Z-matrix of the N, CA and C atoms (Angstrom, degrees):
N
C 1 1.444
C 2 1.528 1 108.89
N 3 1.306 2 115.66 1 139.96
C 4 1.459 3 123.27 2 -178.31
C 5 1.524 4 109.45 3 -92.37
N 6 1.307 5 115.92 4 143.30
C 7 1.460 6 121.03 5 175.60
C 8 1.532 7 108.06 6 -82.50
N 9 1.325 8 116.92 7 131.64
C 10 1.464 9 121.86 8 178.15
C 11 1.523 10 108.45 9 -109.14
N 12 1.318 11 114.94 10 126.76
C 13 1.460 12 122.15 11 178.42
C 14 1.525 13 107.56 12 -116.39
N 15 1.307 14 116.34 13 130.72
C 16 1.459 15 120.75 14 174.58
C 17 1.530 16 106.57 15 -104.45
N 18 1.303 17 115.87 16 115.74
C 19 1.469 18 120.51 17 -175.74
C 20 1.534 19 110.63 18 -71.30
N 21 1.326 20 116.29 19 156.70
C 22 1.471 21 119.45 20 177.12
C 23 1.528 22 113.35 21 -56.15
N 24 1.325 23 117.04 22 -36.69
C 25 1.469 24 118.77 23 179.96
C 26 1.533 25 111.54 24 -68.14
N 27 1.325 26 117.63 25 -35.11
C 28 1.467 27 120.47 26 176.23
C 29 1.530 28 110.24 27 -68.43
N 30 1.313 29 116.76 28 -36.72
C 31 1.471 30 120.49 29 176.54
C 32 1.530 31 109.46 30 -63.88
N 33 1.321 32 117.04 31 -42.05
C 34 1.471 33 120.18 32 177.18
C 35 1.526 34 110.95 33 -60.88
N 36 1.338 35 116.89 34 -42.97
C 37 1.466 36 120.81 35 177.92
C 38 1.529 37 110.35 36 -59.08
N 39 1.336 38 115.97 37 -47.99
C 40 1.471 39 120.89 38 -178.83
C 41 1.526 40 111.13 39 -63.31
N 42 1.316 41 116.61 40 -39.90
C 43 1.475 42 119.88 41 179.03
C 44 1.529 43 111.35 42 -64.07
N 45 1.329 44 117.00 43 -40.43
C 46 1.464 45 120.73 44 178.66
C 47 1.528 46 110.72 45 -64.54
N 48 1.320 47 116.66 46 -41.69
C 49 1.466 48 120.65 47 178.50
C 50 1.522 49 110.08 48 -66.85
N 51 1.341 50 117.04 49 -41.73
C 52 1.459 51 121.56 50 177.03
C 53 1.531 52 110.15 51 -57.88
N 54 1.320 53 116.90 52 -46.99
C 55 1.470 54 121.21 53 -179.53
C 56 1.522 55 111.28 54 -61.89
N 57 1.320 56 116.25 55 -40.01
C 58 1.462 57 120.86 56 178.05
C 59 1.530 58 110.55 57 -62.21
N 60 1.331 59 116.71 58 -48.66
C 61 1.467 60 120.13 59 -179.55
C 62 1.518 61 111.54 60 -64.07
N 63 1.309 62 115.91 61 -38.34
C 64 1.461 63 120.22 62 179.69
C 65 1.536 64 110.35 63 -64.56
N 66 1.331 65 116.99 64 -41.44
C 67 1.461 66 121.37 65 -178.40
C 68 1.528 67 112.32 66 -74.72
N 69 1.321 68 117.08 67 -39.79
C 70 1.467 69 120.56 68 -174.23
C 71 1.526 70 114.38 69 -91.57
N 72 1.318 71 117.28 70 -24.52
C 73 1.456 72 120.53 71 -176.76
C 74 1.524 73 109.43 72 -121.85
N 75 1.312 74 115.99 73 -88.02
C 76 1.466 75 119.29 74 179.05
C 77 1.519 76 109.62 75 -164.18
N 78 1.313 77 114.91 76 163.55
C 79 1.466 78 120.57 77 176.16
C 80 1.525 79 109.42 78 -62.22
N 81 1.316 80 116.37 79 -37.88
C 82 1.467 81 121.43 80 179.98
C 83 1.531 82 111.01 81 -62.60
N 84 1.332 83 117.16 82 -44.55
C 85 1.472 84 120.45 83 179.16
C 86 1.525 85 110.43 84 -64.01
N 87 1.318 86 116.54 85 -41.31
C 88 1.461 87 121.02 86 178.54
C 89 1.531 88 110.68 87 -61.62
N 90 1.319 89 116.69 88 -42.97
C 91 1.468 90 120.61 89 178.61
C 92 1.521 91 111.95 90 -64.21
N 93 1.330 92 117.69 91 -40.28
C 94 1.472 93 120.86 92 178.98
C 95 1.524 94 110.42 93 -61.30
N 96 1.322 95 115.86 94 -43.43
C 97 1.458 96 119.18 95 179.47
C 98 1.523 97 111.00 96 -65.06
N 99 1.309 98 117.27 97 -43.43
C 100 1.466 99 121.28 98 178.49
C 101 1.530 100 110.69 99 -60.56
N 102 1.324 101 116.82 100 -41.28
C 103 1.475 102 120.22 101 177.51
C 104 1.518 103 111.67 102 -62.90
N 105 1.328 104 117.05 103 -35.75
C 106 1.471 105 120.33 104 177.15
C 107 1.526 106 111.04 105 -66.66
N 108 1.334 107 116.77 106 -41.68
C 109 1.466 108 119.57 107 176.30
C 110 1.526 109 110.02 108 -57.10
N 111 1.319 110 116.15 109 -46.42
C 112 1.469 111 121.52 110 -178.44
C 113 1.528 112 110.75 111 -64.98
N 114 1.334 113 116.94 112 -41.24
C 115 1.471 114 120.88 113 -179.99
C 116 1.530 115 110.74 114 -61.46
N 117 1.320 116 117.25 115 -42.83
C 118 1.465 117 119.67 116 178.69
C 119 1.524 118 111.20 117 -67.14
N 120 1.316 119 117.16 118 -37.67
C 121 1.464 120 120.13 119 177.41
C 122 1.530 121 109.88 120 -61.50
N 123 1.306 122 117.55 121 -39.78
C 124 1.476 123 120.90 122 178.68
C 125 1.519 124 111.76 123 -67.72
N 126 1.325 125 116.75 124 -36.64
C 127 1.468 126 119.36 125 178.51
C 128 1.528 127 111.46 126 -63.36
N 129 1.319 128 115.20 127 -31.70
C 130 1.469 129 118.68 128 179.24
C 131 1.526 130 111.71 129 -62.77
N 132 1.322 131 118.02 130 -27.18
C 133 1.468 132 120.82 131 177.52
C 134 1.523 133 110.67 132 -58.46
N 135 1.310 134 117.04 133 -37.86
C 136 1.461 135 122.40 134 -177.70
C 137 1.530 136 112.79 135 -92.05
N 138 1.346 137 115.69 136 -33.75
C 139 1.467 138 119.96 137 -174.75
C 140 1.532 139 110.38 138 -132.55
N 141 1.308 140 117.93 139 72.98
C 142 1.468 141 120.18 140 -174.87
C 143 1.530 142 114.61 141 -65.31
N 144 1.324 143 116.59 142 -19.23
C 145 1.461 144 119.35 143 179.82
C 146 1.519 145 112.11 144 -101.46
N 147 1.334 146 116.63 145 16.37
C 148 1.468 147 119.74 146 -178.15
C 149 1.521 148 112.30 147 -65.29
N 150 1.311 149 116.99 148 -31.07
C 151 1.459 150 120.11 149 179.84
C 152 1.515 151 111.12 150 -88.45
N 153 1.328 152 116.41 151 142.98
C 154 1.467 153 118.81 152 176.53
C 155 1.526 154 110.84 153 -71.48
N 156 1.306 155 115.24 154 167.36
C 157 1.460 156 119.61 155 175.73
C 158 1.525 157 108.46 156 -66.72
N 159 1.326 158 115.39 157 141.92
C 160 1.457 159 120.47 158 178.93
C 161 1.529 160 108.91 159 -71.96
N 162 1.346 161 118.22 160 114.80
C 163 1.464 162 120.36 161 -174.57
C 164 1.526 163 114.20 162 -61.61
N 165 1.314 164 117.76 163 -33.56
C 166 1.463 165 120.64 164 -179.15
C 167 1.528 166 110.97 165 -68.82
N 168 1.342 167 117.11 166 -22.44
C 169 1.461 168 121.24 167 -176.72
C 170 1.535 169 112.87 168 -110.02
N 171 1.325 170 117.43 169 7.95
C 172 1.469 171 120.45 170 -176.86
C 173 1.522 172 113.63 171 -62.46
N 174 1.321 173 117.53 172 -22.48
C 175 1.463 174 119.91 173 -179.97
C 176 1.532 175 111.60 174 -71.89
N 177 1.331 176 116.83 175 -14.66
C 178 1.462 177 121.11 176 178.62
C 179 1.528 178 109.63 177 -83.28
N 180 1.318 179 116.73 178 155.26
C 181 1.462 180 121.04 179 -175.88
C 182 1.528 181 113.22 180 -75.11
N 183 1.317 182 116.68 181 -26.54
C 184 1.464 183 119.63 182 -176.01
C 185 1.524 184 111.34 183 -78.67
N 186 1.318 185 115.48 184 163.99
C 187 1.456 186 123.48 185 -172.51
C 188 1.542 187 111.31 186 -93.28
N 189 1.334 188 116.81 187 71.52
C 190 1.462 189 121.15 188 -179.88
C 191 1.522 190 109.42 189 -81.86
N 192 1.316 191 115.22 190 129.34
C 193 1.463 192 122.29 191 -178.18
C 194 1.518 193 109.09 192 -129.84
N 195 1.322 194 115.35 193 173.11
C 196 1.462 195 119.23 194 178.31
C 197 1.519 196 111.44 195 -150.67
N 198 1.309 197 115.17 196 157.53
C 199 1.463 198 122.94 197 167.61
C 200 1.522 199 106.53 198 -129.63
N 201 1.330 200 116.00 199 145.40
C 202 1.460 201 121.36 200 -177.68
C 203 1.521 202 109.52 201 -99.18
N 204 1.321 203 114.92 202 133.16
C 205 1.464 204 122.38 203 178.99
C 206 1.529 205 107.31 204 -118.33
N 207 1.297 206 116.04 205 128.93
C 208 1.482 207 123.76 206 177.93
C 209 1.522 208 112.50 207 57.73
N 210 1.300 209 117.73 208 31.45
C 211 1.457 210 123.17 209 178.11
C 212 1.527 211 113.92 210 55.66
N 213 1.306 212 117.63 211 15.56
C 214 1.462 213 119.75 212 -176.26
C 215 1.525 214 113.50 213 -136.92
N 216 1.312 215 117.69 214 -29.72
C 217 1.461 216 120.77 215 -173.73
C 218 1.521 217 110.30 216 -115.46
N 219 1.319 218 115.12 217 139.59
C 220 1.457 219 121.04 218 174.44
C 221 1.517 220 108.38 219 -107.71
N 222 1.319 221 115.92 220 131.47
C 223 1.458 222 120.97 221 165.65
C 224 1.524 223 104.41 222 -90.72
N 225 1.299 224 116.66 223 108.76
C 226 1.461 225 120.94 224 -178.27
C 227 1.524 226 107.74 225 -96.33
N 228 1.330 227 114.76 226 126.10
C 229 1.461 228 119.38 227 -174.64
C 230 1.516 229 111.62 228 -135.65
N 231 1.309 230 114.10 229 160.40
C 232 1.452 231 122.52 230 176.72
C 233 1.516 232 107.50 231 -110.87
N 234 1.320 233 115.96 232 122.77
C 235 1.457 234 120.97 233 177.95
C 236 1.518 235 108.53 234 -106.36
N 237 1.332 236 115.33 235 114.52
C 238 1.464 237 122.31 236 177.41
C 239 1.516 238 108.55 237 -136.90
N 240 1.309 239 115.84 238 127.45
C 241 1.458 240 123.29 239 178.94
C 242 1.521 241 110.54 240 51.14
N 243 1.309 242 118.93 241 -112.64
C 244 1.465 243 121.76 242 -176.99
C 245 1.515 244 112.59 243 -109.74
N 246 1.344 245 116.97 244 26.81
C 247 1.458 246 120.33 245 -176.25
C 248 1.526 247 111.35 246 -135.87
N 249 1.315 248 115.36 247 135.94
C 250 1.466 249 122.67 248 169.35
C 251 1.517 250 106.33 249 -112.68
N 252 1.305 251 116.60 250 120.41
C 253 1.463 252 121.35 251 177.15
C 254 1.522 253 107.94 252 -108.31
N 255 1.325 254 115.87 253 112.99
C 256 1.463 255 119.48 254 176.61
C 257 1.524 256 106.44 255 -78.13
N 258 1.328 257 115.26 256 117.33
C 259 1.459 258 121.26 257 -172.85
C 260 1.520 259 113.26 258 -98.32
N 261 1.331 260 115.89 259 -25.75
C 262 1.454 261 118.42 260 -171.00
C 263 1.520 262 110.83 261 -160.19
N 264 1.319 263 115.23 262 148.28
C 265 1.457 264 121.67 263 166.26
C 266 1.522 265 104.58 264 -111.45
N 267 1.314 266 116.83 265 112.96
C 268 1.459 267 123.22 266 -170.64
C 269 1.527 268 111.12 267 -108.80
N 270 1.310 269 116.83 268 128.23
C 271 1.455 270 121.93 269 174.45
C 272 1.524 271 107.16 270 -80.85
N 273 1.321 272 117.09 271 117.81
C 274 1.463 273 121.75 272 -174.80
C 275 1.526 274 113.11 273 -66.30
N 276 1.313 275 118.15 274 -10.42
C 277 1.463 276 120.77 275 176.81
C 278 1.530 277 111.94 276 -79.40
N 279 1.309 278 116.40 277 -10.45
C 280 1.467 279 120.17 278 -179.98
C 281 1.527 280 110.30 279 -77.99
N 282 1.309 281 115.43 280 163.87
C 283 1.451 282 122.62 281 179.66
C 284 1.533 283 109.70 282 -69.17
N 285 1.338 284 118.37 283 125.06
C 286 1.472 285 120.66 284 179.75
C 287 1.529 286 113.79 285 -59.40
N 288 1.321 287 117.65 286 -26.44
C 289 1.463 288 119.74 287 177.67
C 290 1.524 289 111.21 288 -62.64
N 291 1.332 290 116.92 289 -32.50
C 292 1.463 291 119.95 290 176.89
C 293 1.525 292 110.74 291 -63.44
N 294 1.318 293 115.98 292 -36.81
C 295 1.463 294 120.62 293 177.98
C 296 1.525 295 110.17 294 -66.37
N 297 1.309 296 115.65 295 -44.34
C 298 1.459 297 120.52 296 -178.21
C 299 1.528 298 111.34 297 -63.52
N 300 1.313 299 117.54 298 -30.46
C 301 1.467 300 121.34 299 -177.30
C 302 1.516 301 113.75 300 -94.28
N 303 1.315 302 117.78 301 2.15
C 304 1.460 303 120.50 302 -178.54
C 305 1.522 304 110.56 303 -69.85
N 306 1.329 305 116.30 304 137.29
C 307 1.464 306 120.19 305 -176.42
C 308 1.521 307 114.77 306 -79.76
N 309 1.328 308 118.35 307 3.35
C 310 1.468 309 120.34 308 178.12
C 311 1.521 310 112.13 309 -77.40
N 312 1.319 311 116.56 310 -10.58
C 313 1.458 312 120.84 311 -174.96
C 314 1.512 313 110.57 312 -110.51
N 315 1.343 314 114.90 313 129.54
C 316 1.462 315 121.73 314 178.85
C 317 1.517 316 109.60 315 -103.99
N 318 1.327 317 115.52 316 154.28
C 319 1.468 318 119.27 317 175.82
C 320 1.500 319 110.39 318 -70.71
């Protein structure tokens, strides 16, 4: 089993999305989305390579992968040895160049 770590920056991303859903939709919708994020994080413990490599970050040497939640959000993670580090929750409606320029990713 792989250890899954959710970084503080990914938690901040999830909290911002939760707040948005709570304000624009409902507390119930926000909770459902949060539960989906958690469910995917748990699946990574068993299947760390389930997500494909992130195409925007393929030029980097590290093994950045992603899983899509609700057809809109990517949990972007780094899989190394026995650890998956979730680095970001990315809204797929954003400009991919912003993802490529984010300082959370190392070469």
